[in-house]
C-alpha positions as CSV (number, residue, x, y, z in Angstrom):
1,M,111.2,65.2,71.3
2,S,114.3,67.4,71.3
3,E,114.3,70.9,69.8
4,C,116.4,69.6,66.9
5,Q,114.1,66.8,66.2
6,Q,111.1,69.1,66.4
7,L,112.7,71.4,63.7
8,K,113.3,68.5,61.5
9,S,109.7,67.3,61.8
10,E,108.4,70.8,61.0
11,Y,110.7,71.0,57.9
12,A,109.4,67.6,56.8
13,Q,105.8,68.9,57.1
14,L,106.8,71.9,54.9
15,E,108.1,69.5,52.2
16,T,104.8,67.6,52.3
17,L,102.8,70.8,52.0
18,K,105.0,71.9,49.1
19,Q,104.2,68.7,47.2
20,E,100.5,69.1,48.0
21,F,100.6,72.7,46.7
22,E,102.2,71.7,43.5
23,T,99.5,69.1,42.9
24,A,96.8,71.7,43.8
25,F,98.4,74.2,41.5
26,D,98.3,71.8,38.6
27,D,94.7,71.0,39.3
28,A,93.9,74.8,39.5
29,V,95.4,75.3,36.0
30,K,93.1,72.6,34.6
31,S,89.9,73.4,36.5
32,G,90.2,77.1,37.2
33,N,89.5,76.5,40.9
34,T,92.3,78.1,42.9
35,E,90.9,77.9,46.4
36,K,92.8,74.8,47.5
37,A,96.1,76.2,46.1
38,K,95.6,79.5,47.9
39,Q,94.9,77.8,51.2
40,L,98.1,75.7,50.9
41,K,100.2,78.7,49.9
42,T,99.0,80.7,53.0
43,E,99.7,77.7,55.3
44,I,103.2,77.2,53.8
45,Q,104.0,80.9,54.3
46,E,102.9,80.8,57.9
47,K,104.8,77.6,58.7
48,L,107.9,78.9,56.9
49,A,107.8,82.2,58.9
50,S,107.4,80.2,62.2
51,L,110.3,77.9,61.3
52,K,112.6,80.8,60.3
53,E,111.9,82.4,63.7
54,K,113.0,79.2,65.5
55,I,116.3,78.8,63.6
56,V,118.2,81.5,65.4
57,P,121.8,81.1,66.8
58,R,122.0,80.7,70.5
59,E,125.1,82.9,70.7
60,I,125.3,86.5,69.6
61,K,128.7,87.9,68.6
62,A,128.7,91.7,68.3
63,I,131.4,94.4,68.0
64,F,131.1,97.5,70.2
65,I,133.2,100.5,69.3
66,N,134.1,102.5,72.4
67,P,133.3,106.2,71.6
68,E,135.9,107.4,74.0
69,T,138.9,105.3,72.7
70,S,137.6,104.0,69.3
71,E,138.7,100.6,70.5
72,Q,136.7,97.6,69.3
73,K,135.4,95.1,71.8
74,E,133.9,91.8,70.8
75,I,130.9,90.9,73.0
76,K,129.6,87.3,73.1
77,I,126.3,86.3,74.8
78,N,125.2,82.7,74.7
79,I,121.5,82.5,75.8
80,Q,121.6,78.8,76.5
81,E,124.4,79.3,79.0
82,K,122.6,82.3,80.6
83,I,119.4,80.3,80.9
84,Q,121.2,77.6,82.8
85,E,123.1,80.1,84.9
86,F,119.9,81.8,86.0
87,Q,117.9,78.6,86.5
88,E,120.6,77.4,89.0
89,F,120.6,80.8,90.7
90,Y,116.8,80.9,91.2
91,K,116.7,77.3,92.3
92,K,119.4,78.0,94.9
93,H,117.2,80.8,96.3
94,N,113.9,78.9,96.0
95,L,112.5,81.4,93.5
96,P,110.5,80.8,90.4
97,I,112.6,79.2,87.7
98,P,112.5,80.7,84.2
99,N,110.8,78.6,81.6
100,E,113.5,77.8,79.0
101,Q,111.1,77.6,76.0
102,E,109.6,81.0,76.9
103,I,113.0,82.7,77.2
104,M,114.1,81.1,73.9
105,S,111.0,82.4,72.3
106,V,111.8,86.0,73.5
107,W,115.4,85.5,72.2
108,R,114.3,84.3,68.8
109,K,111.7,87.0,68.5
110,N,114.1,89.8,69.3
111,H,117.4,88.4,68.2
112,K,118.1,91.1,65.6
113,E,117.3,94.0,67.9
114,I,119.2,92.5,70.8
115,K,122.3,92.4,68.6
116,E,121.8,95.9,67.5
117,E,121.4,97.2,71.1
118,I,124.7,95.4,72.0
119,E,126.5,97.0,69.1
120,K,125.1,100.4,69.9
121,Y,125.6,100.6,73.7
122,G,128.0,97.9,74.5
123,Y,125.7,95.8,76.7
124,D,127.9,92.9,77.9
125,N,125.5,91.1,80.3
126,V,122.1,89.6,80.4
127,L,119.6,89.3,83.3
128,I,116.8,86.7,83.0
129,I,113.8,87.6,85.1
130,P,111.1,85.0,85.6
131,E,107.3,85.5,86.2
132,N,105.7,85.2,89.6
133,L,108.5,86.8,91.7
134,P,107.6,87.4,95.3
135,D,106.7,90.9,96.4
136,T,109.5,93.4,96.8
137,E,109.8,93.1,100.6
138,N,110.2,89.3,100.5
139,L,112.5,89.4,97.4
140,N,114.7,91.9,99.3
141,G,114.9,89.5,102.2
142,I,115.9,86.6,100.0
143,M,118.4,88.6,97.9
144,T,120.2,90.1,100.9
145,E,120.2,87.0,103.1
146,G,123.6,86.5,104.8
147,Y,124.6,90.2,104.4
148,G,125.9,91.8,107.6
149,N,122.7,93.8,108.3
150,A,119.2,94.1,107.0
151,T,118.6,96.6,104.1
152,Y,118.5,100.2,105.3
153,Q,115.5,102.2,104.1
154,S,115.7,106.0,104.1
155,S,113.0,108.2,105.6
156,N,112.0,109.3,102.0
157,F,111.6,105.7,101.0
158,T,109.7,104.6,104.1
159,G,107.6,107.8,103.8
160,G,106.2,106.3,100.5
161,G,105.4,103.0,102.2
162,G,108.9,101.4,102.0
163,F,109.0,98.0,100.2
164,S,105.3,97.4,100.5
165,G,104.5,100.9,99.1
166,A,107.1,100.8,96.2
167,K,105.4,101.0,92.8
168,H,107.1,99.4,89.8
169,T,106.6,100.1,86.1
170,E,108.1,96.9,84.7
171,N,105.7,94.3,83.3
172,T,105.5,90.9,85.1
173,K,106.2,88.7,82.1
174,A,109.4,86.7,81.9
175,K,112.0,88.8,80.2
176,I,115.6,89.1,79.0
177,I,117.3,92.3,80.1
178,L,120.5,93.7,78.5
179,C,122.8,95.5,80.9
180,H,126.4,96.3,81.7
181,N,128.5,94.2,84.1
182,D,130.7,97.1,85.4
183,Q,131.3,97.2,89.2
184,D,130.6,100.8,90.0
185,I,130.1,103.6,87.6
186,Y,131.3,106.4,89.8
187,D,135.1,106.6,90.0
188,N,135.6,103.9,87.4
189,V,137.4,105.1,84.3
190,N,136.7,101.7,82.6
191,A,133.0,101.8,83.1
192,N,130.8,102.0,80.0
193,A,131.0,105.5,78.5
194,F,127.2,105.9,78.2
195,E,126.7,105.0,81.8
196,K,129.4,107.4,83.0
197,A,127.5,110.1,81.1
198,T,124.5,109.7,83.5
199,L,126.5,110.8,86.5
200,N,125.5,114.1,88.1
201,K,122.2,114.2,86.0
202,N,118.8,114.5,87.6
203,I,115.7,112.7,86.3
204,L,114.6,115.6,84.1
205,Q,118.0,115.6,82.4
206,L,118.1,111.9,82.0
207,S,114.6,111.6,80.5
208,G,114.3,114.9,78.5
209,L,110.9,115.3,80.1
210,T,109.4,118.2,82.0
211,Q,108.5,118.2,85.7
212,S,104.8,117.9,84.9
213,E,105.4,115.1,82.4
214,L,107.4,113.1,84.9
215,E,104.9,113.6,87.7
216,K,102.2,112.3,85.4
217,K,104.2,109.2,84.5
218,I,104.8,108.5,88.2
219,Q,101.2,109.0,89.0
220,N,100.2,106.5,86.3
221,Q,103.1,104.1,87.0
222,E,104.5,104.6,83.5
223,N,108.1,103.9,82.5
224,I,110.5,106.9,82.7
225,P,112.7,106.7,79.6
226,I,116.4,107.5,79.4
227,N,116.6,109.9,76.5
228,F,119.3,112.6,76.3
229,E,122.2,113.7,74.1
230,I,125.9,113.5,75.0
231,Q,129.0,114.6,73.2
232,I,132.2,112.4,73.2
233,N,135.2,113.3,71.0
234,N,133.1,115.9,69.1
235,Q,130.6,113.3,68.3
236,K,127.0,113.8,69.3
237,I,125.2,110.7,70.5
238,Q,121.6,110.3,71.5
239,I,121.2,107.8,74.3
240,E,117.8,106.0,74.3
241,A,117.5,103.3,77.0
242,E,115.7,102.1,80.1
243,G,116.7,102.0,83.8
244,L,116.2,99.1,86.2
245,S,113.5,98.5,88.8
246,L,114.3,97.8,92.4
247,N,113.3,94.2,91.9
248,E,115.6,93.8,89.0
249,Y,118.4,95.5,90.8
250,L,118.0,93.2,93.9
251,I,118.5,90.2,91.6
252,F,121.4,91.8,89.6
253,Q,123.3,92.8,92.7
254,R,123.0,89.5,94.4
255,Q,124.0,87.5,91.4
256,Y,126.9,89.8,90.8
257,F,128.0,89.3,94.4
258,E,127.8,85.5,94.3
259,K,129.9,85.5,91.1
260,N,132.5,88.1,92.0
261,Q,132.5,88.3,95.8
262,K,132.1,92.1,95.4
263,H,129.0,94.3,95.5
264,L,127.7,95.9,92.4
265,D,127.8,99.6,93.6
266,E,130.3,100.0,96.4
267,K,131.5,103.5,95.5
268,G,128.5,105.2,94.0
269,Y,124.7,105.1,93.7
270,T,122.3,103.8,91.1
271,W,119.0,105.4,89.9
272,L,116.2,102.8,89.6
273,L,113.9,104.6,87.2
274,K,111.3,101.8,87.2
275,T,110.5,102.1,90.9
276,F,108.7,105.0,92.6
277,S,108.2,105.8,96.3
278,A,105.2,108.2,96.4
279,S,106.3,111.1,94.1
280,R,110.0,110.2,94.3
281,V,112.3,107.9,92.3
282,V,114.2,105.2,94.1
283,F,118.0,104.7,94.1
284,S,120.2,102.1,95.8
285,F,123.8,101.1,96.7
286,W,126.0,99.0,98.9
287,H,127.2,100.7,102.1
288,S,130.4,99.1,103.2
289,D,130.6,100.6,106.6
290,D,127.2,99.2,107.5
291,A,127.7,96.0,105.5
292,R,124.3,96.3,103.9
293,L,122.3,97.4,101.0
294,R,120.6,100.8,101.2
295,V,117.5,102.0,99.5
296,H,116.6,105.7,99.2
297,A,114.2,107.8,97.3
298,T,114.6,111.4,96.2
299,A,113.0,114.2,94.2
300,L,113.1,114.5,90.4
301,G,115.5,117.5,90.4
302,A,118.1,115.9,92.7
303,S,121.5,115.0,91.3
304,R,124.9,113.9,92.7
305,G,128.3,113.4,91.2
306,D,128.3,109.8,92.4
307,L,124.7,109.0,91.4
308,A,124.4,107.3,88.0
309,C,121.9,105.2,86.1
310,R,122.6,101.6,85.0
311,L,121.3,101.5,81.4
312,S,119.2,98.5,80.3
313,R,116.9,97.2,77.6
314,S,114.3,94.6,78.3
315,F,112.6,92.2,76.0
316,S,109.5,90.0,76.6
317,N,106.8,88.2,74.6
């Protein structure tokens, strides 16, 4: 049965329940016994809520106002097209294929908030991450296959165990992740204004947390939030978002490369706030001279003018 046919069937069931309720209500008026009518009313309310949740547009159209220029940008995201795109991508690389019904469930459940996040931060891209991905070392091998050289791992990263020792805070459920599709944040005047605001900031500044609070989160493998205030054109804006994990970044950068024949971060570096190497936070980038991806880890107080954070927001059931 198609999704449309299923919705029609559920609507027909509601109509039948409505008729049953009307009969039970009339009986209750005569007999004073309201139990049957109450049960039917509860069942109708539950089925109606479920049906409303399913009737959600597959495409979101949102307007983002650039705080730097005040220009309006219409952003369209069609979840059906994204599901198909990622199913083909994962099939090509022999990785778990996202379940369409599960992803649609996440979309329906969070539709309103997804649109609000797009309007607020200008997210113009979606990643779909399936369950049961391979471990990071194997995922790295798959997502960098065919590059000039194997991924470089810095001594700070290998000192924390490298790929096998990397700890991630993201949950393992299938999820939809909002992100920005900019190639490079550093030295890119057209990059999203909020992402450019993360340049030259260390983890303490990005999160608004103290050293001890951050150390505790790393120890407990808890998510480090992005939570800081910026000022653009005399307007104060609080940025509240998430970063990416190394696993999510590996998928993002590979898909970006296959679609654009360019690498995601060729000029600058990207913080990966959901992945830790011992007490350090991981960052990554494409190194053109070596023709390979590089993965590093550094201290919480470290910052660079060419090191930024790709903002994201993830949704799952």
